[in-house]
C-alpha positions as CSV (number, residue, x, y, z in Angstrom):
1,X,-7.0,-12.8,22.3
2,X,-7.4,-10.0,24.9
3,X,-9.2,-7.0,23.1
4,X,-6.4,-4.6,24.5
5,X,-3.9,-5.9,22.0
6,X,-3.5,-4.2,18.8
7,X,-5.5,-5.7,15.9
8,X,-6.0,-5.2,12.3
9,X,-9.0,-5.7,10.3
10,X,-9.0,-8.2,7.4
11,X,-11.8,-9.3,5.0
12,X,-12.5,-12.8,3.6
13,X,-14.9,-14.1,1.3
14,X,-16.8,-17.2,2.5
15,X,-19.9,-19.0,2.0
16,X,-23.4,-18.1,3.2
17,X,-23.7,-19.0,6.9
18,X,-20.0,-19.1,7.6
19,X,-18.7,-18.9,11.0
20,X,-15.7,-17.6,12.8
21,X,-14.4,-21.0,13.1
22,X,-14.7,-21.2,9.1
23,X,-12.8,-18.0,8.7
24,X,-10.0,-19.1,11.0
25,X,-9.6,-22.4,9.2
26,X,-9.8,-20.7,5.7
27,X,-7.0,-18.4,6.5
28,X,-5.0,-20.7,8.6
29,X,-5.0,-18.7,11.8
30,X,-4.3,-19.8,15.3
31,X,-7.0,-19.1,17.9
32,X,-4.6,-16.6,19.7
33,X,-4.4,-14.6,16.5
34,X,-8.1,-13.7,16.2
35,X,-10.3,-11.6,18.4
36,X,-13.0,-13.8,19.3
37,X,-15.1,-11.1,21.0
38,X,-15.3,-9.1,17.7
39,X,-16.3,-12.3,16.0
40,X,-17.1,-12.6,12.2
41,X,-19.0,-9.7,10.8
42,X,-20.8,-9.8,7.5
43,X,-19.8,-6.7,5.6
44,X,-21.3,-7.5,2.3
45,X,-23.8,-10.4,2.8
46,X,-24.8,-10.4,-1.0
47,X,-21.1,-11.2,-2.0
48,X,-20.4,-13.3,1.1
49,X,-17.8,-11.0,2.5
50,X,-16.9,-11.1,6.0
51,X,-14.4,-9.0,8.4
52,X,-12.5,-10.1,11.4
53,X,-10.0,-8.9,13.7
54,X,-6.5,-10.4,13.8
55,X,-2.9,-9.5,15.2
56,X,-0.8,-7.4,13.0
57,X,1.5,-10.4,12.3
58,X,-1.4,-12.6,11.3
59,X,-2.8,-9.8,8.9
60,X,0.8,-9.5,7.4
61,X,0.9,-13.3,6.8
62,X,-2.4,-13.4,5.1
63,X,-1.7,-10.4,2.8
64,X,-2.3,-11.5,-0.8
65,X,-4.1,-14.6,0.2
66,X,-6.8,-15.4,-2.6
67,X,-10.3,-14.5,-1.2
68,X,-8.7,-12.2,1.8
69,X,-8.4,-8.6,1.8
70,X,-6.3,-6.3,4.2
71,X,-4.9,-5.8,6.5
72,X,-6.5,-2.5,7.2
73,X,-5.9,-0.2,10.2
74,X,-8.2,-0.6,13.2
75,X,-7.7,2.7,14.9
76,X,-9.0,3.2,18.4
77,X,-12.2,5.3,18.4
78,X,-12.3,8.0,21.2
79,X,-14.0,11.3,21.6
80,X,-12.4,14.5,20.4
81,X,-12.2,17.4,22.6
82,X,-13.5,17.8,26.2
83,X,-16.7,16.2,27.2
84,X,-19.8,18.3,27.1
85,X,-22.2,18.8,29.7
86,X,-25.4,16.9,29.3
87,X,-28.1,18.7,27.0
88,X,-25.1,21.2,25.6
89,X,-24.3,20.7,22.0
90,X,-21.9,22.8,20.1
């Protein structure tokens, strides 16, 4: 999935050493519903909780799935205000 498309963040509890492919299978997602460039990110390794970005429709579909969390907003992060010249801080 191209990263320009809107995405939502979902969490999933897997097993140690899990891969993005494991998460896709566990959540029954299609390859084009997952941002493979973002990948699978360990957000709480001690509890084996991972995050991935999916399409909004996929996020809604997995809502309430056992071992899954979300969907959560994934707002675009951009600078606030005009750029400052190098070396100047306000």
